[in-house]
C-alpha positions as CSV (number, residue, x, y, z in Angstrom):
1,M,0.0,0.0,0.0
2,P,2.8,2.6,0.8
3,A,4.4,2.0,-2.5
4,V,1.1,2.6,-4.3
5,M,0.4,5.7,-2.4
6,S,3.8,6.9,-3.1
7,R,3.3,6.6,-6.9
8,F,0.0,8.5,-6.6
9,G,1.8,11.1,-4.5
10,K,4.5,11.6,-7.0
11,A,2.0,11.9,-9.8
12,A,0.1,14.6,-7.9
13,L,3.3,16.4,-7.1
14,S,4.4,16.3,-10.8
15,G,1.1,17.8,-11.8
16,V,1.5,20.7,-9.3
17,Q,5.1,21.3,-10.6
18,R,3.8,21.4,-14.2
19,L,1.4,24.2,-13.1
20,G,4.4,26.2,-11.9
21,L,3.5,25.8,-8.2
22,K,6.3,24.9,-5.8
23,S,3.9,23.9,-3.0
24,M,0.3,23.9,-2.2
25,A,0.8,23.9,1.6
26,P,1.7,27.6,2.1
27,Q,-1.8,28.6,0.8
28,A,-3.3,27.3,4.0
29,R,-1.5,30.1,5.9
30,F,-3.4,32.9,4.0
31,I,-6.6,33.5,6.0
32,A,-8.7,36.5,5.0
33,A,-9.2,39.1,7.8
34,V,-12.7,39.2,9.3
35,D,-14.6,42.4,8.3
36,P,-14.7,44.6,11.4
37,I,-18.5,44.9,11.0
38,I,-18.9,41.1,11.1
39,A,-16.4,40.8,14.0
40,R,-18.5,43.3,16.0
41,A,-21.7,41.6,15.1
42,R,-20.3,38.2,16.3
43,E,-19.2,39.9,19.5
44,M,-22.6,41.4,20.2
45,Q,-24.3,38.0,19.6
46,K,-22.3,36.6,22.5
47,M,-22.8,39.5,24.8
48,P,-26.0,39.8,26.9
49,Y,-27.8,43.1,26.3
50,D,-26.5,45.9,28.6
51,E,-28.6,49.0,28.5
52,A,-26.0,51.0,30.4
53,K,-23.5,50.4,27.6
54,E,-25.8,50.2,24.5
55,G,-28.5,52.6,25.4
56,E,-32.2,51.7,25.1
57,V,-33.1,49.1,22.6
58,K,-36.6,47.8,22.1
59,A,-38.2,45.1,19.9
60,P,-40.7,46.6,17.4
61,N,-44.3,47.1,18.5
62,Y,-46.1,44.6,16.4
63,V,-49.8,45.2,16.7
64,G,-51.5,43.4,13.7
65,W,-52.9,45.2,10.7
66,D,-53.6,48.9,11.6
67,K,-54.4,52.2,10.0
68,E,-50.7,53.1,9.6
69,I,-49.7,50.1,7.6
70,D,-53.0,50.2,5.7
71,D,-52.3,53.7,4.5
72,S,-48.8,52.8,3.5
73,F,-50.1,49.7,1.7
74,K,-52.5,51.7,-0.4
75,K,-50.0,54.4,-1.1
76,L,-47.2,52.1,-2.3
77,S,-49.2,49.8,-4.5
78,V,-47.9,49.9,-8.1
79,G,-50.7,48.0,-9.7
80,P,-50.6,44.5,-11.4
81,I,-47.0,43.3,-12.1
82,K,-46.9,42.0,-15.7
83,G,-44.2,40.5,-17.8
84,G,-43.8,36.8,-17.0
85,R,-40.7,34.8,-17.9
86,P,-40.3,34.7,-21.6
87,Y,-37.9,31.9,-22.3
88,G,-36.9,33.3,-25.6
89,K,-35.2,36.2,-23.9
90,I,-31.9,36.4,-21.9
91,C,-32.5,37.5,-18.3
92,D,-30.4,40.3,-16.9
93,S,-30.0,38.6,-13.5
94,A,-31.6,36.1,-11.1
95,L,-33.9,38.9,-10.0
96,D,-35.8,38.3,-13.3
97,L,-36.5,34.8,-12.0
98,I,-38.6,35.9,-9.1
99,G,-42.4,35.7,-9.5
100,F,-44.5,34.2,-12.3
101,T,-44.5,30.7,-10.8
102,P,-46.5,27.9,-12.2
103,M,-49.9,26.5,-11.1
104,V,-50.1,22.7,-11.1
105,R,-53.2,20.5,-11.1
106,M,-52.7,18.0,-8.2
107,S,-55.0,15.3,-9.7
108,R,-52.8,12.3,-8.8
109,F,-52.7,13.4,-5.2
110,S,-56.5,14.0,-5.2
111,K,-57.1,10.6,-6.6
112,F,-55.0,8.9,-4.0
113,F,-56.6,10.7,-1.1
114,D,-60.2,10.6,-2.5
115,V,-60.5,14.4,-2.9
116,D,-63.5,15.2,-5.1
117,C,-62.9,18.9,-5.8
118,E,-60.3,20.2,-8.3
119,L,-57.1,20.9,-6.3
120,L,-54.4,23.2,-7.7
121,G,-51.0,24.1,-6.3
122,K,-49.2,27.4,-6.7
123,V,-45.6,26.2,-6.7
124,E,-43.3,28.8,-5.3
125,L,-40.1,26.7,-5.2
126,F,-39.6,27.9,-8.8
127,N,-38.5,31.3,-7.6
128,A,-34.8,32.0,-7.9
129,G,-34.1,31.5,-4.2
130,G,-36.5,28.6,-3.9
131,S,-39.4,30.1,-2.0
132,V,-42.3,32.6,-2.0
133,K,-40.2,34.9,0.3
134,D,-38.0,35.9,-2.7
135,R,-40.9,38.0,-3.7
136,I,-41.0,40.1,-0.5
137,A,-37.2,40.4,-0.3
138,K,-37.1,41.9,-3.7
139,R,-40.0,44.3,-3.1
140,M,-38.8,45.4,0.3
141,V,-35.3,46.2,-1.0
142,E,-36.7,48.0,-4.1
143,E,-39.0,50.1,-1.9
144,A,-36.2,51.1,0.4
145,E,-34.0,52.0,-2.5
146,K,-36.8,54.2,-4.1
147,S,-37.2,56.0,-0.8
148,G,-33.5,56.7,-0.5
149,R,-33.3,54.8,2.7
150,I,-30.6,52.3,1.5
151,K,-27.9,52.2,-1.2
152,P,-25.5,49.4,-2.3
153,G,-22.8,48.9,0.2
154,D,-25.1,49.5,3.2
155,I,-25.6,46.9,5.9
156,L,-28.9,45.0,5.8
157,I,-30.0,43.1,9.0
158,E,-33.0,40.8,9.2
159,A,-34.6,38.5,11.7
160,T,-36.0,35.5,9.8
161,S,-36.9,31.9,10.0
162,G,-34.8,31.4,6.9
163,N,-36.7,31.8,3.6
164,T,-36.9,35.6,3.8
165,G,-33.2,35.5,4.7
166,V,-32.3,33.4,1.6
167,G,-34.2,35.9,-0.6
168,L,-32.5,38.9,1.0
169,C,-29.1,37.3,0.7
170,L,-29.7,36.6,-3.0
171,I,-30.8,40.2,-3.5
172,S,-27.8,41.5,-1.5
173,A,-25.4,39.4,-3.4
174,I,-26.6,40.8,-6.7
175,K,-27.1,44.4,-5.7
176,G,-24.0,44.7,-3.5
177,Y,-25.3,45.0,0.1
178,K,-23.7,43.5,3.3
179,Q,-26.2,41.1,4.8
180,I,-26.5,39.9,8.4
181,I,-29.2,37.3,9.3
182,C,-30.5,36.6,12.8
183,L,-31.9,33.1,12.9
184,P,-33.3,30.8,15.6
185,Q,-31.4,27.6,16.2
186,K,-34.2,25.3,15.1
187,M,-34.0,26.4,11.5
188,S,-32.3,23.9,9.1
189,G,-28.6,23.8,8.2
190,E,-29.5,24.0,4.5
191,K,-30.9,27.4,5.0
192,V,-27.8,28.5,6.9
193,N,-25.4,27.1,4.3
194,T,-27.3,28.6,1.4
195,M,-27.2,32.1,3.0
196,K,-23.5,31.7,3.8
197,C,-22.8,30.8,0.1
198,L,-24.6,34.0,-0.8
199,G,-22.1,36.0,1.4
200,A,-24.2,36.6,4.5
201,E,-23.2,36.4,8.1
202,I,-25.5,34.2,10.2
203,L,-26.1,34.7,13.9
204,R,-28.1,32.1,15.7
205,T,-30.4,32.7,18.7
206,P,-32.3,30.4,21.1
207,T,-35.4,28.8,19.5
208,E,-37.2,29.0,22.8
209,A,-36.7,32.8,23.2
210,A,-40.0,34.8,23.0
211,W,-40.1,37.2,20.1
212,D,-39.5,40.2,22.3
213,A,-37.0,38.6,24.7
214,K,-33.6,40.2,24.9
215,D,-32.0,37.0,23.4
216,S,-34.4,36.7,20.5
217,H,-33.5,37.0,16.9
218,I,-35.8,40.1,16.6
219,F,-34.2,41.9,19.5
220,L,-30.7,41.0,18.3
221,S,-31.4,42.5,14.9
222,A,-32.5,45.8,16.6
223,R,-29.3,45.9,18.7
224,L,-27.1,45.3,15.7
225,A,-28.9,47.9,13.6
226,K,-28.3,50.5,16.3
227,D,-24.7,49.6,16.9
228,L,-23.6,49.1,13.3
229,G,-25.7,51.7,11.6
230,G,-27.5,49.0,9.6
231,H,-31.0,48.8,8.3
232,V,-33.7,46.3,9.4
233,L,-36.2,46.1,6.6
234,D,-38.4,44.1,9.0
235,Q,-40.7,41.7,7.1
236,Y,-43.1,41.7,10.1
237,L,-44.2,45.3,9.6
238,N,-42.9,46.3,6.1
239,P,-45.8,47.1,3.7
240,G,-43.6,45.8,0.9
241,N,-44.3,42.3,2.2
242,P,-48.0,42.1,1.5
243,L,-47.6,44.4,-1.5
244,A,-45.4,41.8,-3.3
245,H,-48.4,39.5,-3.2
246,Y,-51.1,42.0,-3.7
247,D,-49.5,43.4,-6.9
248,G,-47.9,40.1,-8.0
249,T,-48.8,36.7,-6.6
250,A,-52.6,37.2,-6.4
251,E,-52.7,38.6,-9.9
252,E,-50.9,35.5,-11.2
253,I,-53.3,33.2,-9.4
254,A,-56.4,35.0,-10.7
255,E,-55.0,34.9,-14.3
256,Q,-54.0,31.2,-14.1
257,C,-57.4,30.2,-12.7
258,E,-59.1,32.4,-15.3
259,G,-61.1,34.0,-12.6
260,K,-62.6,30.7,-11.3
261,L,-61.5,29.9,-7.8
262,D,-63.7,28.9,-4.8
263,Y,-61.2,28.5,-2.1
264,M,-57.6,29.8,-1.6
265,I,-55.7,27.9,1.1
266,M,-52.5,29.3,2.6
267,S,-50.3,28.8,5.7
268,T,-49.5,31.9,7.7
269,G,-46.1,33.0,8.9
270,T,-45.5,36.8,8.9
271,G,-48.9,37.0,7.3
272,G,-47.8,39.1,4.3
273,T,-48.6,36.3,1.8
274,M,-52.0,35.8,3.4
275,T,-52.9,39.5,3.5
276,G,-51.7,40.5,0.1
277,V,-53.1,37.5,-1.8
278,A,-56.4,37.5,0.1
279,K,-57.0,41.3,-0.4
280,K,-56.4,41.2,-4.1
281,L,-58.3,37.9,-4.8
282,K,-61.3,39.2,-3.0
283,E,-61.3,42.2,-5.3
284,L,-60.8,40.1,-8.5
285,I,-63.0,37.1,-7.5
286,P,-65.5,38.4,-4.8
287,S,-66.9,35.0,-4.1
288,V,-63.6,33.4,-3.2
289,Q,-63.2,32.1,0.4
290,I,-59.8,32.4,2.1
291,V,-58.6,29.5,4.4
292,G,-55.7,30.1,6.8
293,V,-53.6,27.2,8.1
294,D,-51.8,27.6,11.4
295,P,-49.7,25.0,13.3
296,Y,-50.5,24.0,16.9
297,G,-48.1,25.9,19.1
298,S,-48.8,29.1,17.2
299,I,-51.4,31.7,18.2
300,L,-52.3,33.3,14.8
301,A,-55.6,31.5,14.2
302,E,-59.0,32.9,15.3
303,P,-61.0,32.7,17.5
304,A,-58.3,32.5,20.1
305,H,-59.6,29.3,21.8
306,V,-58.7,27.1,18.8
307,N,-55.0,27.7,19.5
308,E,-55.2,26.4,23.1
309,K,-54.4,22.7,22.5
310,S,-54.5,19.9,19.9
311,Q,-56.9,17.4,21.3
312,R,-55.1,14.6,19.4
313,T,-51.5,15.3,20.2
314,G,-51.6,17.6,23.2
315,Q,-49.6,20.3,21.5
316,A,-50.4,23.5,23.4
317,A,-50.3,27.2,22.5
318,L,-46.9,28.9,22.8
319,T,-45.0,25.6,22.9
320,A,-42.3,24.6,20.4
321,Y,-43.2,22.8,17.2
322,Q,-41.1,21.4,14.5
323,V,-42.5,22.8,11.2
324,E,-40.5,25.8,10.1
325,G,-41.5,29.2,8.7
326,I,-45.1,29.4,9.7
327,G,-46.9,30.4,12.9
328,Y,-45.8,32.8,15.6
329,D,-46.1,33.8,19.2
330,F,-47.2,37.3,18.3
331,I,-49.4,38.9,15.7
332,P,-47.2,40.5,13.0
333,T,-48.3,44.0,11.8
334,V,-48.5,42.8,8.2
335,L,-51.1,40.2,9.1
336,D,-54.7,41.3,8.5
337,R,-56.7,38.4,10.0
338,E,-60.0,40.0,8.9
339,V,-59.4,38.8,5.4
340,V,-59.4,35.1,6.5
341,D,-62.8,33.4,6.3
342,H,-61.8,30.1,7.9
343,W,-58.9,28.9,10.1
344,V,-57.6,25.3,10.3
345,K,-55.0,24.0,12.8
346,T,-52.5,21.3,12.0
347,D,-49.9,19.1,13.9
348,D,-46.3,18.3,13.1
349,D,-46.9,14.6,12.3
350,E,-49.6,15.2,9.7
351,A,-47.6,18.0,8.1
352,F,-44.5,15.9,7.5
353,A,-46.4,12.9,6.4
354,M,-48.5,15.0,4.0
355,C,-45.4,16.6,2.7
356,R,-44.0,13.2,1.8
357,A,-47.2,12.3,0.1
358,I,-47.1,15.4,-2.2
359,V,-43.5,14.6,-3.1
360,R,-44.4,11.0,-3.9
361,H,-47.6,11.5,-5.8
362,E,-47.0,14.9,-7.6
363,G,-43.2,14.9,-7.9
364,L,-43.2,18.4,-6.4
365,L,-40.2,18.7,-4.1
366,I,-41.9,20.9,-1.6
367,G,-41.0,21.8,2.0
368,G,-42.5,20.9,5.4
369,S,-44.8,23.9,5.8
370,C,-46.4,22.9,2.5
371,G,-47.3,19.7,4.2
372,S,-49.1,21.7,6.9
373,T,-50.9,23.7,4.2
374,V,-52.2,20.6,2.4
375,A,-53.0,18.7,5.6
376,G,-55.1,21.7,6.5
377,A,-56.7,21.8,3.1
378,Y,-57.5,18.1,3.3
379,R,-59.3,18.6,6.6
380,F,-61.2,21.6,5.4
381,I,-62.3,19.9,2.2
382,K,-63.5,16.8,4.1
383,Q,-65.2,18.7,6.9
384,N,-67.1,20.9,4.5
385,K,-67.8,18.2,1.9
386,I,-66.4,20.3,-1.0
387,G,-67.3,18.4,-4.1
388,K,-66.5,18.1,-7.8
389,D,-68.0,21.4,-8.8
390,K,-65.5,23.4,-6.7
391,R,-61.9,24.5,-7.3
392,C,-59.4,24.9,-4.4
393,A,-55.9,26.2,-4.7
394,V,-53.1,25.8,-2.1
395,L,-50.0,27.9,-2.0
396,L,-46.9,25.7,-1.8
397,A,-44.3,28.1,-0.3
398,D,-40.9,26.5,-0.6
399,S,-38.8,23.5,-1.5
400,S,-37.4,20.3,0.1
401,R,-33.9,21.7,-0.5
402,N,-34.1,23.5,2.9
403,Y,-35.0,20.4,4.9
404,M,-33.1,17.3,3.7
405,S,-31.1,17.1,6.9
406,V,-34.3,17.0,9.1
407,S,-33.8,13.7,10.9
408,A,-35.6,11.6,13.4
409,K,-32.6,11.8,15.7
410,A,-32.9,15.6,16.0
411,L,-36.6,15.3,16.8
412,E,-36.1,12.4,19.1
413,H,-33.7,14.4,21.2
414,D,-36.4,17.0,21.7
415,G,-38.8,14.3,22.8
416,K,-41.1,15.1,19.9
417,L,-41.3,11.8,18.1
418,G,-43.5,9.5,20.2
419,K,-45.3,6.8,18.1
420,F,-45.1,9.0,15.0
421,G,-41.3,8.7,14.8
422,M,-41.5,6.9,11.4
423,V,-43.6,9.7,10.0
424,L,-41.9,12.7,11.4
425,N,-38.6,11.7,9.9
426,M,-39.7,13.3,6.7
427,W,-37.1,11.9,4.3
428,L,-35.7,8.7,5.8
429,A,-38.9,7.1,6.9
430,P,-40.8,4.7,4.6
431,P,-44.2,6.4,4.3
432,L,-45.7,4.8,1.3
433,H,-47.4,1.8,2.8
434,L,-48.4,4.0,5.7
435,L,-49.9,6.7,3.5
436,S,-51.8,4.1,1.5
437,S,-53.3,2.9,4.7
438,V,-54.1,6.5,5.7
439,A,-55.9,7.0,2.5
440,H,-58.0,3.9,2.8
441,T,-58.7,4.6,6.5
442,S,-59.8,8.2,5.6
443,A,-62.0,7.0,2.8
444,R,-63.7,4.3,4.9
445,S,-64.3,6.5,8.0
446,N,-64.7,9.8,6.2
447,A,-62.1,11.1,8.7
448,H,-62.1,14.9,8.8
449,C,-58.5,15.0,10.1
450,F,-55.5,13.7,8.2
451,G,-53.9,13.2,11.6
452,Q,-56.7,11.0,12.8
453,A,-56.4,8.8,9.8
454,L,-52.6,8.8,10.2
455,E,-52.9,7.7,13.8
456,S,-55.4,5.0,13.0
457,A,-53.1,3.6,10.2
458,S,-50.0,3.9,12.3
459,Q,-51.4,1.7,15.0
460,K,-51.1,-1.2,12.6
461,L,-47.4,-0.7,12.1
462,P,-44.5,-2.2,14.1
463,Q,-43.1,0.0,16.9
464,K,-39.8,0.3,15.1
465,P,-39.2,0.8,11.3
466,P,-37.7,-2.0,9.4
467,V,-33.9,-2.1,9.6
468,P,-33.2,-1.1,6.0
469,W,-35.2,2.1,6.6
470,S,-33.8,2.9,10.0
471,P,-32.3,6.4,10.3
472,E,-29.2,4.6,11.7
473,A,-28.9,2.4,8.7
């Protein structure tokens, strides 16, 4: 073996010498100096907030939709965004690949789960950064540029659960901004790595921190902005968030559906997508009903008592849940809950299992929150006996790219698996025979809850997954 290795080593060295390089080793000693701004941001992340040294810093006062944001929303609307993505033309940049996403008929999924109505999916993973949040990142930056608030070279700071961060990092990379992202620990490594590749600095904060706590990602962003002279565009109260969907996403949906849409179903995070899409659709298609999906643990749904506890899993309000990017422990200013006609709550297990079903039956590589959306849609459709003469659309917000490392082990350490361990491990678990059983259970019992059918079907499965499918295999 040493002799063989030696021959390979000599060959490699000879190749290096032919390139005119004496040695590769010295390159390891050249380490780029850390930008002083980044160094200071990292220092502040590790330092507890000290008002005596930093002065007064407060988290923004998020109050839900009010007159101030409503006035800004109406003032800044630019009307329907037109243009599309003509494939015969060369794009100037990836910014031209944001918006104008496809609508897909989910007929294979509907057949498998015995859904009678026509079910459509607005597939946002086809945006340049892989999610619906690319739209708001672009709009918020453009509005700030138009107002003279920011210019290339400035520092942008954002508290995010990841997708808005990816969108802002992409915009910043193209336009020349310095980007700092404040991100809770629970968010996936794929999001972090994507943002790092786009040149951003990522600062993590405790997942369990309340939104206005002094160690939260929102509070850290406020501290950094004050100390570094940066700009927090703030997706939670920026009118550019719902406007991106009012002027863009909703116009696309109405056009793709040719004005025929009975129900529009969306999960709610910041609420900008919900607010913007719902307001415009109600103008263009007055009869449309808006359905909001909110995970148990979050408090966005109304009336308030529906958030208290999942009767099936015990998940209580203001407790940690695993689905990323939707639900909150406060009411963002950009969320106008009055535009929502119906609310549906969902649990983690049904969200991840439903996500896997969409991937399997429609070939759409969507993310975990999309599973929540469709699980909520399924429940709403079954409960209300929505039939063949109706058309429902769901907004599929992002892609599986962000969640491929989500593993049963990570959830298990948090004590979140229980008897649904096989299902919650979204990518490693073998869901196909389980999902088939779920579909049949639901059809036989007319179960109104995907989770109920999931639980019933899972009781017939062994306690542990087969060895070939084990996460440890």
